C-alpha positions, 0 to 999 in steps of 0.5 A: 723798597716800598718805603722809598717810593717817595724819594727823588733821586739820582742812579749812578752806574757802574759798567766795570770790568766784572760787573754792572753796579748800580745805586740809587743817592736821594737829595740829601745824598744818602745811598738807599739802594744798590744792586749789581750784576756779576758777570762770571756768576751771574751771566755764566752763559757768556763764559768769561773768567774775571769778566773778559776772554783772553784771546789765544795770543795771551795778550789780546783780551776782550769782553762780549758787549752783549755781556753788558747789556744783558747785565743792564736788562738784569738789573732794572728787571730786579729793580722793577720786582722790587718795587723801585719807583723809577718815576722819582729818578731826576737823572743818572749818569755812569762810569766805565772800565776805561780804555775800552771801545765798542764799534757800532755797525752801519745801522746801529743808531736806527736800532737804538731809536726804535727799540720795542718797550716789550723786549729786553734790551740784549734781545734787540742789540746783537754783537761781535768782538774787534780790538784796538782802532789802529789795529781793526783798521789794518786788519779788518779794514771791511769791518772799519768802513762799516763802523758808523761810530765808535764809542768808549765803554762809558759812552756807550752805556749812556748810549743804551739809555739815551736811545742815541749815540752819546758823545765821549766825555773829556775825561774819558776821552783824555784816556785815549792818548787822542785828545789834546787836554788843554783845547779838549778837541782830538788831535788831528795828527794823532787821529790820523795816525790810526785810521782814516775817518776817525773824527766822525766815527767818534763824534765831537767830545763834550764837557764831562758835566753835560747834560746829553739829552733826556731818557729815551722813551723805551725806558719810560714806557718799560720802567716808568722812568719819568720823560724828564729824566735826564742823561748826564755824560758817562765817564771813566771809572777812574775819574767817577772814583775821584767825584765818589771821593769828592777831591777838591783843588790840593787834594790827593787819594791814596788807594793803599791797595796790591798795587798803590794808586795815587788819584791827583787834583792838578791845576797846571799838569807837567805830562811825563812818561810816567803816570796819566793825565786826564780833563778833571771830571768834576772841574772843567778848568782842572786836570786829574792825574793817576800814577800807579805803584806796584810794589804795594800791601804785598811788599808791606806783607813781607817786611812784616813777616821778616822784620815783625813776626808777621804781627802788624801790632809789631810793625805798628810798634816799630814805627811808633818806635823810631823817629821821623826820617829814620836816622837818616837811613833810606830805603828802596823796596822793589821785589817784583819790578816796579813801574814808578819807577822801572826799578827792581830789588832791595836798595839801602843807603845810610845816612851818609849816601853808603850802600849798607846790605841790612838794617836793623829791623825797626829801622827796616819797617821805617825806611819801608814806609817812609820811602814808599811815601816819599816816592809818590810825593816826589813822583806827584810834585813831577807830575805838577801836583803841589801841596796847598794849605787846604791840602787833604789826603784821603786814604783808602784800601787795607792798609789805610786801617792801620793808624801808624801806617797813615801817620807816616802818610800825613808826616811824609806830605805835611797834611791831614790824613782823612779815610774813607769808604770806597767800596762804591766810589765809581758808582756814587761818583756818578750818582753824584755827577748826575746831580751835578750836571742838573746843577748845570754843571760848569756854573755851579762847583762840584763841592757845592753840590755834594756839600751834604755828603758825609765827611770823611773821617780825620786819622792822623795829622802831622807831627810838629816838625815834619816838614823840616825833616821831610823837606831834607830828606825829599831830595836826598831819596830823589837823587838816590832813586836816579842813582839806582836808575842809572845803575841798571844795565840798559832799560828793564824788559817790558812785561806785555800789557794787555790789550784792552777790550775794544768791542763791536756791536753791529746792527740788529738784523731783520 
């Protein structure tokens, strides 16, 4: 590490479900250091599986707060041992797994303010766990009344660096269903429905690019951080990933994994029952949305096995040998209950909108891929997304390595597709956001701050004539989707979702 000693840099942290991770990014936006502490592997004493404890009810999921603190200690000690020059760190920011809360017991702020540089953090902070805000008030009113502050995982992590309570940022805060996303203030009606005195326990939300303060003297004395190192508000892992992928207005990121996820940059959001809308972490007047599609890569692999002899090259050949629009044949492939929208089963329609039992193999493959991407465009536009002349589609995940699948994506959306590496997108995005906060945040466009970052690689451009083909097909697909939905007998039973880890951190007892 010695050769990197003189590099001025920002640190990006990620407190995720399974690990704590850090990257150091220099002024030219090169990542030159990274490390992580994996909960199940490196912190066996906490006995987690997948970074969490699942309770006896099978629904409640919590994470021991002290585990995150211990992981932070481990990484900082490793950095110190490697010769990392903390004196060059200009600022830091970070990301936290979304939808988790940390409860600070009365007196905890005093403990944060008086941390001793002679001891690791985890020896000075203790913990006990609880669950959701409304539930903890109803079931443990005494614990709630002794709670001094409620943080999200992101603002909890920021508080560790600040040595005082960090405010919740608007982007992660908008994932709580308690924030008025246009006015960026807590909704008093929603707060009152959860618990009394909640506004004072949450504190006021701040813009995501805010500098929330200088680093605690604990880190200056123990590790050699400069006293002027700034802490930029931490945010959620998804907003931080949007920053790491460097999305701009009109862009869309498509993660093609086990589930397919869409990240959208929105100007005028239209909230709906599906998807999630957040304040944009890098554009204070804009918004971002997430849409999740459950039938992703496993569905593509099943159709590959059934219709392409288990071969991706045969699968690709089928896409190349069939025409755009697939002769008007449309298919819906949901072997598990889809969430966008709630449909299960396989449904195939001829050009005349007649339901058919099967397609020829090549037609089946194109129907699957065209259908998956048409659904993504329709549901994105349902939330207010609009394709612009400058729109870029950023593709990531397993299927982004298949050029023929990306060609269909470019054709359906009528926009060029670029490929990016997102292995550390939340971490790198946090470091970029630290630079943005240093540059005075809202007054400087984020795109200006990250212009030196390595550009994404162009993978596919729309085939001439694609827009005419899909502009005709998209309304048909949307109508058929509604037809299938209306024929489903009653609303499908919802699978119970595991409750998010909502946690409590008490003060040190003396």
